[in-house]
C-alpha positions as CSV (number, residue, x, y, z in Angstrom):
1,X,118.7,125.5,106.3
2,X,121.6,124.2,105.2
3,X,122.5,122.9,101.5
4,X,122.7,119.1,103.0
5,X,119.1,119.5,104.7
6,X,117.9,120.9,101.2
7,X,119.7,118.0,99.0
8,X,118.1,115.8,101.6
9,X,114.5,117.4,100.8
10,X,114.8,117.5,97.3
11,X,115.8,113.6,97.4
12,X,113.1,112.5,99.9
13,X,110.6,114.4,97.5
14,X,111.9,112.4,94.2
15,X,112.1,109.3,95.9
16,X,108.9,109.8,97.3
17,X,107.2,110.8,94.3
18,X,108.9,106.9,92.8
19,X,107.5,105.3,95.7
20,X,103.4,106.7,95.4
21,X,104.2,105.9,91.5
22,X,105.4,102.3,92.3
23,X,103.0,101.3,94.8
24,X,98.8,100.9,94.1
25,X,97.2,101.5,90.8
26,X,94.5,103.5,92.4
27,X,95.2,107.3,92.0
28,X,94.4,108.0,95.3
29,X,96.0,105.9,97.3
30,X,99.0,106.9,95.2
31,X,99.1,109.6,96.4
32,X,98.4,109.4,100.0
33,X,101.4,106.9,99.6
34,X,103.6,109.4,98.0
35,X,102.9,112.0,100.9
36,X,103.2,109.4,103.7
37,X,106.5,108.2,102.5
38,X,107.6,111.4,101.5
39,X,108.1,112.2,105.2
40,X,109.1,109.1,106.5
41,X,111.6,109.6,104.0
42,X,112.1,113.1,104.9
43,X,112.6,111.9,108.6
44,X,115.6,109.2,107.7
45,X,117.2,111.3,105.4
46,X,117.4,114.0,108.2
47,X,118.2,111.7,111.2
48,X,121.3,109.9,109.0
49,X,122.2,113.7,108.1
50,X,122.6,114.3,111.6
51,X,123.9,110.9,112.4
52,X,126.6,111.1,110.4
53,X,127.7,114.7,110.6
54,X,126.7,114.8,106.9
55,X,127.3,118.6,106.7
56,X,131.6,118.3,107.6
57,X,131.8,116.1,104.0
58,X,132.6,117.6,100.6
59,X,129.2,118.6,98.3
60,X,129.8,115.9,95.9
61,X,130.1,113.2,99.0
62,X,126.9,114.6,100.4
63,X,124.7,114.6,97.3
64,X,125.9,110.6,96.7
65,X,125.4,109.8,100.3
66,X,121.8,111.4,100.3
67,X,120.8,110.1,97.4
68,X,121.6,106.3,98.7
69,X,119.5,107.1,102.1
70,X,116.6,108.3,100.1
71,X,117.1,105.6,97.3
72,X,117.7,102.7,100.0
73,X,114.7,103.0,102.4
74,X,112.2,104.1,99.6
75,X,113.1,100.4,97.7
76,X,112.8,99.0,101.0
77,X,109.7,100.9,101.3
78,X,108.6,99.5,97.8
79,X,109.7,95.7,98.2
80,X,108.8,95.6,101.7
81,X,105.1,94.2,101.5
82,X,106.4,91.7,98.3
83,X,109.3,90.7,100.8
84,X,106.3,90.1,103.7
85,X,104.0,88.4,101.5
86,X,106.8,86.0,100.5
87,X,107.4,85.0,104.1
88,X,104.3,84.5,105.4
């Protein structure tokens, strides 16, 4: 695994834990949400790392981009149900 992939893995794990903690009050549902969001976040981070060819960037830019993508998708996953409920 490259260093960019390792950074993506760590960022996805940390943000998925936050998504699981903020999602539902039930412990089992929070755990299931954290695990499923980890795989979705990892997929999106790795896809964006591949799509933007981040491996050629400097390590600082890689780290900032990886965390920005992970936090952006994590915030979307947490806030999407509230936004959908407001629309309906």
